N, CA, C and O atoms as a printed pandas DataFrame, in Angstrom:
     atom_number atom_name residue_name chain_id  residue_number  x_coord  y_coord  z_coord
0              1         N          MET        A               1   -9.634   67.945 -102.730
1              2        CA          MET        A               1   -9.932   68.366 -101.375
2              3         C          MET        A               1   -9.838   67.216 -100.382
3              4         O          MET        A               1   -9.634   67.446  -99.190
4              5         N          ASP        A               2   -9.984   65.986 -100.855
5              6        CA          ASP        A               2  -10.016   64.840  -99.947
6              7         C          ASP        A               2   -8.725   64.674  -99.155
7              8         O          ASP        A               2   -8.769   64.265  -97.995
8              9         N          GLY        A               3   -7.580   64.979  -99.751
9             10        CA          GLY        A               3   -6.313   64.817  -99.066
10            11         C          GLY        A               3   -5.939   66.014  -98.203
11            12         O          GLY        A               3   -4.862   66.032  -97.607
12            13         N          MET        A               4   -6.808   67.005  -98.128
13            14        CA          MET        A               4   -6.532   68.236  -97.395
14            15         C          MET        A               4   -6.649   67.994  -95.896
15            16         O          MET        A               4   -7.539   67.279  -95.437
16            17         N          SER        A               5   -5.739   68.601  -95.141
17            18        CA          SER        A               5   -5.811   68.464  -93.685
18            19         C          SER        A               5   -6.979   69.279  -93.147
19            20         O          SER        A               5   -7.474   70.193  -93.807
20            21         N          PHE        A               6   -7.405   68.939  -91.953
21            22        CA          PHE        A               6   -8.496   69.663  -91.308
22            23         C          PHE        A               6   -8.138   71.136  -91.153
23            24         O          PHE        A               6   -8.949   72.016  -91.440
24            25         N          GLU        A               7   -6.911   71.395  -90.696
25            26        CA          GLU        A               7   -6.483   72.767  -90.439
26            27         C          GLU        A               7   -6.460   73.600  -91.715
27            28         O          GLU        A               7   -6.866   74.762  -91.710
28            29         N          LYS        A               8   -5.984   73.004  -92.811
29            30        CA          LYS        A               8   -5.934   73.721  -94.078
30            31         C          LYS        A               8   -7.348   73.986  -94.600
31            32         O          LYS        A               8   -7.640   75.079  -95.085
32            33         N          ALA        A               9   -8.219   72.987  -94.501
33            34        CA          ALA        A               9   -9.602   73.146  -94.953
34            35         C          ALA        A               9  -10.316   74.214  -94.133
35            36         O          ALA        A               9  -11.043   75.041  -94.684
36            37         N          LEU        A              10  -10.111   74.198  -92.825
37            38        CA          LEU        A              10  -10.760   75.181  -91.955
38            39         C          LEU        A              10  -10.226   76.584  -92.246
39            40         O          LEU        A              10  -10.991   77.547  -92.271
40            41         N          GLY        A              11   -8.926   76.697  -92.463
41            42        CA          GLY        A              11   -8.335   77.991  -92.785
42            43         C          GLY        A              11   -8.899   78.559  -94.078
43            44         O          GLY        A              11   -9.226   79.743  -94.157
44            45         N          ARG        A              12   -9.009   77.703  -95.093
45            46        CA          ARG        A              12   -9.568   78.156  -96.374
46            47         C          ARG        A              12  -11.034   78.537  -96.195
47            48         O          ARG        A              12  -11.493   79.520  -96.776
48            49         N          LEU        A              13  -11.765   77.775  -95.402
49            50        CA          LEU        A              13  -13.171   78.070  -95.142
50            51         C          LEU        A              13  -13.314   79.431  -94.464
51            52         O          LEU        A              13  -14.213   80.200  -94.804
52            53         N          GLU        A              14  -12.442   79.733  -93.513
53            54        CA          GLU        A              14  -12.474   81.032  -92.841
54            55         C          GLU        A              14  -12.186   82.162  -93.831
55            56         O          GLU        A              14  -12.800   83.226  -93.750
56            57         N          THR        A              15  -11.259   81.938  -94.759
57            58        CA          THR        A              15  -10.946   82.940  -95.781
58            59         C          THR        A              15  -12.156   83.182  -96.674
59            60         O          THR        A              15  -12.472   84.322  -97.013
60            61         N          ILE        A              16  -12.820   82.111  -97.046
61            62        CA          ILE        A              16  -14.013   82.224  -97.896
62            63         C          ILE        A              16  -15.093   83.032  -97.191
63            64         O          ILE        A              16  -15.728   83.894  -97.799
64            65         N          VAL        A              17  -15.299   82.756  -95.914
65            66        CA          VAL        A              17  -16.313   83.489  -95.145
66            67         C          VAL        A              17  -15.975   84.979  -95.123
67            68         O          VAL        A              17  -16.851   85.819  -95.330
68            69         N          GLU        A              18  -14.707   85.308  -94.873
69            70        CA          GLU        A              18  -14.283   86.715  -94.860
70            71         C          GLU        A              18  -14.534   87.372  -96.214
71            72         O          GLU        A              18  -15.026   88.499  -96.273
72            73         N          GLU        A              19  -14.198   86.674  -97.305
73            74        CA          GLU        A              19  -14.411   87.219  -98.643
74            75         C          GLU        A              19  -15.897   87.457  -98.908
75            76         O          GLU        A              19  -16.279   88.484  -99.469
76            77         N          MET        A              20  -16.723   86.506  -98.503
77            78        CA          MET        A              20  -18.155   86.627  -98.747
78            79         C          MET        A              20  -18.765   87.732  -97.890
79            80         O          MET        A              20  -19.658   88.447  -98.345
80            81         N          GLU        A              21  -18.294   87.873  -96.669
81            82        CA          GLU        A              21  -18.808   88.920  -95.796
82            83         C          GLU        A              21  -18.308   90.300  -96.203
83            84         O          GLU        A              21  -18.911   91.311  -95.843
84            85         N          GLY        A              22  -17.194   90.347  -96.962
85            86        CA          GLY        A              22  -16.628   91.616  -97.397
86            87         C          GLY        A              22  -17.516   92.387  -98.358
87            88         O          GLY        A              22  -17.392   93.606  -98.475
88            89         N          GLY        A              23  -18.399   91.695  -99.038
89            90        CA          GLY        A              23  -19.346   92.355  -99.928
90            91         C          GLY        A              23  -18.773   92.822 -101.256
91            92         O          GLY        A              23  -19.434   93.572 -101.975
92            93         N          LYS        A              24  -17.564   92.402 -101.601
93            94        CA          LYS        A              24  -16.939   92.866 -102.844
94            95         C          LYS        A              24  -16.999   91.835 -103.967
95            96         O          LYS        A              24  -16.550   92.111 -105.079
96            97         N          LEU        A              25  -17.543   90.658 -103.695
97            98        CA          LEU        A              25  -17.591   89.607 -104.706
98            99         C          LEU        A              25  -18.847   89.753 -105.564
99           100         O          LEU        A              25  -19.901   90.179 -105.091
100          101         N          SER        A              26  -18.705   89.392 -106.821
101          102        CA          SER        A              26  -19.877   89.352 -107.699
102          103         C          SER        A              26  -20.742   88.154 -107.299
103          104         O          SER        A              26  -20.309   87.285 -106.542
104          105         N          LEU        A              27  -21.943   88.127 -107.810
105          106        CA          LEU        A              27  -22.846   87.017 -107.508
106          107         C          LEU        A              27  -22.241   85.694 -107.980
107          108         O          LEU        A              27  -22.331   84.676 -107.295
108          109         N          GLU        A              28  -21.630   85.728 -109.149
109          110        CA          GLU        A              28  -20.983   84.521 -109.693
110          111         C          GLU        A              28  -19.867   84.034 -108.769
111          112         O          GLU        A              28  -19.774   82.842 -108.476
112          113         N          ASP        A              29  -19.018   84.961 -108.311
113          114        CA          ASP        A              29  -17.930   84.601 -107.404
114          115         C          ASP        A              29  -18.462   84.128 -106.050
115          116         O          ASP        A              29  -17.892   83.232 -105.428
116          117         N          MET        A              30  -19.551   84.737 -105.606
117          118        CA          MET        A              30  -20.171   84.293 -104.341
118          119         C          MET        A              30  -20.618   82.843 -104.463
119          120         O          MET        A              30  -20.425   82.052 -103.540
120          121         N          MET        A              31  -21.211   82.493 -105.592
121          122        CA          MET        A              31  -21.672   81.120 -105.797
122          123         C          MET        A              31  -20.491   80.149 -105.847
123          124         O          MET        A              31  -20.565   79.050 -105.297
124          125         N          LYS        A              32  -19.403   80.556 -106.507
125          126        CA          LYS        A              32  -18.214   79.699 -106.568
126          127         C          LYS        A              32  -17.656   79.465 -105.170
127          128         O          LYS        A              32  -17.301   78.341 -104.815
128          129         N          ARG        A              33  -17.580   80.534 -104.377
129          130        CA          ARG        A              33  -17.052   80.421 -103.014
130          131         C          ARG        A              33  -17.977   79.558 -102.161
131          132         O          ARG        A              33  -17.522   78.749 -101.353
132          133         N          PHE        A              34  -19.287   79.745 -102.353
133          134        CA          PHE        A              34  -20.256   78.950 -101.598
134          135         C          PHE        A              34  -20.081   77.467 -101.904
135          136         O          PHE        A              34  -20.063   76.640 -100.993
136          137         N          GLU        A              35  -19.954   77.133 -103.172
137          138        CA          GLU        A              35  -19.771   75.735 -103.568
138          139         C          GLU        A              35  -18.469   75.173 -103.018
139          140         O          GLU        A              35  -18.434   74.039 -102.540
140          141         N          GLU        A              36  -17.397   75.960 -103.082
141          142        CA          GLU        A              36  -16.121   75.525 -102.527
142          143         C          GLU        A              36  -16.257   75.334 -101.013
143          144         O          GLU        A              36  -15.739   74.370 -100.451
144          145         N          GLY        A              37  -16.955   76.258 -100.371
145          146        CA          GLY        A              37  -17.171   76.170  -98.922
146          147         C          GLY        A              37  -17.930   74.917  -98.534
147          148         O          GLY        A              37  -17.624   74.291  -97.519
148          149         N          GLN        A              38  -18.911   74.550  -99.328
149          150        CA          GLN        A              38  -19.678   73.332  -99.043
150          151         C          GLN        A              38  -18.771   72.107  -99.078
151          152         O          GLN        A              38  -18.888   71.215  -98.238
152          153         N          GLY        A              39  -17.873   72.068 -100.048
153          154        CA          GLY        A              39  -16.923   70.958 -100.126
154          155         C          GLY        A              39  -15.989   70.940  -98.923
155          156         O          GLY        A              39  -15.671   69.877  -98.388
156          157         N          LEU        A              40  -15.552   72.122  -98.502
157          158        CA          LEU        A              40  -14.668   72.215  -97.340
158          159         C          LEU        A              40  -15.377   71.810  -96.060
159          160         O          LEU        A              40  -14.773   71.189  -95.185
160          161         N          VAL        A              41  -16.645   72.151  -95.943
161          162        CA          VAL        A              41  -17.431   71.743  -94.773
162          163         C          VAL        A              41  -17.511   70.218  -94.717
163          164         O          VAL        A              41  -17.412   69.626  -93.642
164          165         N          LYS        A              42  -17.691   69.588  -95.875
165          166        CA          LYS        A              42  -17.737   68.123  -95.918
166          167         C          LYS        A              42  -16.408   67.519  -95.487
167          168         O          LYS        A              42  -16.379   66.529  -94.755
168          169         N          VAL        A              43  -15.294   68.122  -95.947
169          170        CA          VAL        A              43  -13.968   67.637  -95.558
170          171         C          VAL        A              43  -13.798   67.755  -94.043
171          172         O          VAL        A              43  -13.388   66.802  -93.381
172          173         N          CYS        A              44  -14.118   68.934  -93.500
173          174        CA          CYS        A              44  -13.967   69.157  -92.058
174          175         C          CYS        A              44  -14.857   68.211  -91.260
175          176         O          CYS        A              44  -14.432   67.651  -90.250
176          177         N          SER        A              45  -16.076   68.040  -91.713
177          178        CA          SER        A              45  -17.007   67.156  -91.018
178          179         C          SER        A              45  -16.511   65.709  -91.028
179          180         O          SER        A              45  -16.590   65.016  -90.014
180          181         N          ALA        A              46  -16.002   65.260  -92.169
181          182        CA          ALA        A              46  -15.483   63.891  -92.263
182          183         C          ALA        A              46  -14.285   63.705  -91.341
183          184         O          ALA        A              46  -14.166   62.682  -90.666
184          185         N          LYS        A              47  -13.391   64.707  -91.316
185          186        CA          LYS        A              47  -12.218   64.618  -90.437
186          187         C          LYS        A              47  -12.641   64.578  -88.975
187          188         O          LYS        A              47  -12.104   63.793  -88.194
188          189         N          LEU        A              48  -13.602   65.422  -88.600
189          190        CA          LEU        A              48  -14.074   65.430  -87.212
190          191         C          LEU        A              48  -14.746   64.107  -86.851
191          192         O          LEU        A              48  -14.595   63.617  -85.732
192          193         N          ASN        A              49  -15.481   63.536  -87.789
193          194        CA          ASN        A              49  -16.112   62.242  -87.531
194          195         C          ASN        A              49  -15.071   61.150  -87.332
195          196         O          ASN        A              49  -15.243   60.271  -86.488
196          197         N          GLN        A              50  -13.988   61.202  -88.109
197          198        CA          GLN        A              50  -12.910   60.225  -87.942
198          199         C          GLN        A              50  -12.288   60.354  -86.555
199          200         O          GLN        A              50  -12.047   59.357  -85.875
200          201         N          VAL        A              51  -12.036   61.581  -86.152
201          202        CA          VAL        A              51  -11.417   61.811  -84.846
202          203         C          VAL        A              51  -12.363   61.377  -83.733
203          204         O          VAL        A              51  -11.932   60.761  -82.757
204          205         N          GLU        A              52  -13.631   61.689  -83.870
205          206        CA          GLU        A              52  -14.603   61.303  -82.852
206          207         C          GLU        A              52  -14.635   59.788  -82.661
207          208         O          GLU        A              52  -14.733   59.299  -81.536
208          209         N          ARG        A              53  -14.551   59.050  -83.770
209          210        CA          ARG        A              53  -14.543   57.588  -83.667
210          211         C          ARG        A              53  -13.271   57.093  -82.993
211          212         O          ARG        A              53  -13.284   56.071  -82.307
212          213         N          ARG        A              54  -12.166   57.823  -83.189
213          214        CA          ARG        A              54  -10.894   57.389  -82.613
214          215         C          ARG        A              54  -10.745   57.766  -81.143
215          216         O          ARG        A              54  -10.001   57.125  -80.401
216          217         N          ILE        A              55  -11.459   58.813  -80.730
217          218        CA          ILE        A              55  -11.341   59.244  -79.336
218          219         C          ILE        A              55  -12.199   58.310  -78.482
219          220         O          ILE        A              55  -13.423   58.270  -78.604
220          221         N          GLU        A              56  -11.546   57.594  -77.654
221          222        CA          GLU        A              56  -12.258   56.688  -76.757
222          223         C          GLU        A              56  -11.662   56.816  -75.374
223          224         O          GLU        A              56  -10.476   57.101  -75.205
224          225         N          ILE        A              57  -12.494   56.604  -74.415
225          226        CA          ILE        A              57  -12.029   56.625  -73.033
226          227         C          ILE        A              57  -11.726   55.191  -72.634
227          228         O          ILE        A              57  -12.586   54.311  -72.687
228          229         N          LEU        A              58  -10.480   54.982  -72.236
229          230        CA          LEU        A              58  -10.101   53.643  -71.807
230          231         C          LEU        A              58  -10.483   53.471  -70.340
231          232         O          LEU        A              58  -10.162   54.299  -69.487
232          233         N          VAL        A              59  -11.148   52.415  -70.089
233          234        CA          VAL        A              59  -11.584   52.116  -68.735
234          235         C          VAL        A              59  -10.949   50.792  -68.323
235          236         O          VAL        A              59  -11.139   49.760  -68.967
236          237         N          LYS        A              60  -10.215   50.851  -67.264
237          238        CA          LYS        A              60   -9.550   49.637  -66.807
238          239         C          LYS        A              60  -10.493   48.882  -65.865
239          240         O          LYS        A              60  -10.942   49.409  -64.847
240          241         N          GLU        A              61  -10.768   47.665  -66.228
241          242        CA          GLU        A              61  -11.611   46.794  -65.409
242          243         C          GLU        A              61  -10.824   45.518  -65.128
243          244         O          GLU        A              61  -10.756   44.619  -65.966
244          245         N          GLY        A              62  -10.246   45.456  -63.964
245          246        CA          GLY        A              62   -9.424   44.301  -63.621
246          247         C          GLY        A              62   -8.216   44.250  -64.514
247          248         O          GLY        A              62   -7.479   45.231  -64.607
248          249         N          GLU        A              63   -7.988   43.128  -65.179
249          250        CA          GLU        A              63   -6.839   42.967  -66.068
250          251         C          GLU        A              63   -7.181   43.323  -67.510
251          252         O          GLU        A              63   -6.280   43.463  -68.338
252          253         N          SER        A              64   -8.452   43.472  -67.823
253          254        CA          SER        A              64   -8.811   43.789  -69.208
254          255         C          SER        A              64   -9.068   45.288  -69.360
255          256         O          SER        A              64   -9.442   45.972  -68.407
256          257         N          VAL        A              65   -8.862   45.768  -70.555
257          258        CA          VAL        A              65   -9.124   47.169  -70.866
258          259         C          VAL        A              65  -10.231   47.200  -71.897
259          260         O          VAL        A              65  -10.145   46.546  -72.936
260          261         N          THR        A              66  -11.270   47.960  -71.606
261          262        CA          THR        A              66  -12.360   48.112  -72.560
262          263         C          THR        A              66  -12.429   49.570  -72.987
263          264         O          THR        A              66  -11.961   50.460  -72.277
264          265         N          ALA        A              67  -13.011   49.800  -74.138
265          266        CA          ALA        A              67  -13.145   51.160  -74.647
266          267         C          ALA        A              67  -14.606   51.557  -74.612
267          268         O          ALA        A              67  -15.487   50.785  -74.991
268          269         N          GLU        A              68  -14.847   52.767  -74.154
269          270        CA          GLU        A              68  -16.191   53.314  -74.174
270          271         C          GLU        A              68  -16.180   54.519  -75.090
271          272         O          GLU        A              68  -15.228   55.298  -75.057
272          273         N          PRO        A              69  -17.205   54.700  -75.905
273          274        CA          PRO        A              69  -17.241   55.849  -76.805
274          275         C          PRO        A              69  -17.187   57.152  -76.019
275          276         O          PRO        A              69  -17.731   57.254  -74.920
276          277         N          PHE        A              70  -16.527   58.136  -76.595
277          278        CA          PHE        A              70  -16.432   59.454  -75.994
278          279         C          PHE        A              70  -17.803   60.101  -76.023
279          280         O          PHE        A              70  -18.392   60.252  -77.093
280          281         N          ALA        A              71  -18.323   60.486  -74.860
281          282        CA          ALA        A              71  -19.666   61.040  -74.770
282          283         C          ALA        A              71  -19.688   62.532  -75.067
283          284         O          ALA        A              71  -20.752   63.093  -75.330
284          285         N          GLY        A              72  -18.537   63.178  -75.028
285          286        CA          GLY        A              72  -18.498   64.599  -75.314
286          287         C          GLY        A              72  -18.851   65.471  -74.131
287          288         O          GLY        A              72  -18.858   66.697  -74.242
288          289         N          GLU        A              73  -19.137   64.868  -73.021
289          290        CA          GLU        A              73  -19.470   65.626  -71.831
290          291         C          GLU        A              73  -18.249   65.744  -70.948
291          292         O          GLU        A              73  -17.445   64.818  -70.847
292          293         N          GLU        A              74  -18.120   66.884  -70.316
293          294        CA          GLU        A              74  -16.999   67.077  -69.413
294          295         C          GLU        A              74  -17.337   66.442  -68.073
295          296         O          GLU        A              74  -18.334   66.780  -67.435
296          297         N          THR        A              75  -16.491   65.526  -67.667
297          298        CA          THR        A              75  -16.656   64.893  -66.370
298          299         C          THR        A              75  -15.319   64.923  -65.679
299          300         O          THR        A              75  -14.283   65.097  -66.321
300          301         N          GLU        A              76  -15.335   64.755  -64.382
301          302        CA          GLU        A              76  -14.083   64.733  -63.646
302          303         C          GLU        A              76  -13.359   63.431  -63.992
303          304         O          GLU        A              76  -13.965   62.360  -63.983
304          305         N          PRO        A              77  -12.070   63.524  -64.294
305          306        CA          PRO        A              77  -11.336   62.300  -64.644
306          307         C          PRO        A              77  -11.211   61.372  -63.451
307          308         O          PRO        A              77  -11.011   61.794  -62.311
308          309         N          GLU        A              78  -11.337   60.089  -63.763
309          310        CA          GLU        A              78  -11.174   59.096  -62.715
310          311         C          GLU        A              78   -9.696   58.915  -62.452
311          312         O          GLU        A              78   -8.871   59.061  -63.354
312          313         N          GLU        A              79   -9.366   58.597  -61.217
313          314        CA          GLU        A              79   -7.982   58.335  -60.882
314          315         C          GLU        A              79   -7.643   56.937  -61.370
315          316         O          GLU        A              79   -8.256   55.954  -60.955
316          317         N          VAL        A              80   -6.663   56.864  -62.255
317          318        CA          VAL        A              80   -6.264   55.590  -62.832
318          319         C          VAL        A              80   -4.800   55.377  -62.514
319          320         O          VAL        A              80   -3.981   56.290  -62.610
320          321         N          GLU        A              81   -4.492   54.147  -62.133
321          322        CA          GLU        A              81   -3.111   53.816  -61.836
322          323         C          GLU        A              81   -2.285   53.956  -63.109
323          324         O          GLU        A              81   -2.676   53.444  -64.158
324          325         N          ASP        A              82   -1.153   54.640  -63.030
325          326        CA          ASP        A              82   -0.327   54.930  -64.196
326          327         C          ASP        A              82    0.670   53.808  -64.451
327          328         O          ASP        A              82    1.806   53.850  -63.977
328          329         N          LYS        A              83    0.229   52.802  -65.206
329          330        CA          LYS        A              83    1.156   51.764  -65.611
330          331         C          LYS        A              83    0.855   51.399  -67.055
331          332         O          LYS        A              83   -0.298   51.445  -67.484
332          333         N          PRO        A              84    1.883   51.039  -67.802
333          334        CA          PRO        A              84    1.693   50.769  -69.229
334          335         C          PRO        A              84    0.754   49.604  -69.490
335          336         O          PRO        A              84    0.712   48.623  -68.748
336          337         N          VAL        A              85    0.008   49.748  -70.567
337          338        CA          VAL        A              85   -0.906   48.685  -70.980
338          339         C          VAL        A              85   -0.336   48.092  -72.254
339          340         O          VAL        A              85   -0.130   48.799  -73.239
340          341         N          SER        A              86   -0.085   46.803  -72.232
341          342        CA          SER        A              86    0.506   46.163  -73.403
342          343         C          SER        A              86   -0.522   46.008  -74.514
343          344         O          SER        A              86   -1.725   45.933  -74.264
344          345         N          GLY        A              87   -0.029   45.963  -75.732
345          346        CA          GLY        A              87   -0.910   45.749  -76.872
346          347         C          GLY        A              87   -1.473   47.022  -77.465
347          348         O          GLY        A              87   -2.148   46.960  -78.492
348          349         N          LEU        A              88   -1.224   48.184  -76.859
349          350        CA          LEU        A              88   -1.739   49.434  -77.417
350          351         C          LEU        A              88   -0.708   50.006  -78.387
351          352         O          LEU        A              88    0.495   49.881  -78.157
352          353         N          PRO        A              89   -1.174   50.639  -79.480
353          354        CA          PRO        A              89   -0.243   51.139  -80.489
354          355         C          PRO        A              89    0.489   52.413  -80.116
355          356         O          PRO        A              89    1.253   52.920  -80.938
356          357         N          PHE        A              90    0.302   52.951  -78.939
357          358        CA          PHE        A              90    0.982   54.179  -78.545
358          359         C          PHE        A              90    1.611   54.058  -77.187
359          360         O          PHE        A              90    2.227   55.009  -76.704
């Protein structure tokens, strides 16, 4: 499961939820799906944590660029002059 993409893990998790809500699984199968779902939740959570750490808001202060952690709050974007910043990997 570790090499699974977020989208694939989430898709499988949604399928498991549908199967469990369908009411046609035996108790044994419900437990197997639950255990598999727990592993998928861990995969999704780890992937989201990785993305959260990578998402940063670049703030230009003079000639230097600093990174501030993404707060998760919606704010109006600041007007930033559109010119390339050297040294960035993208």
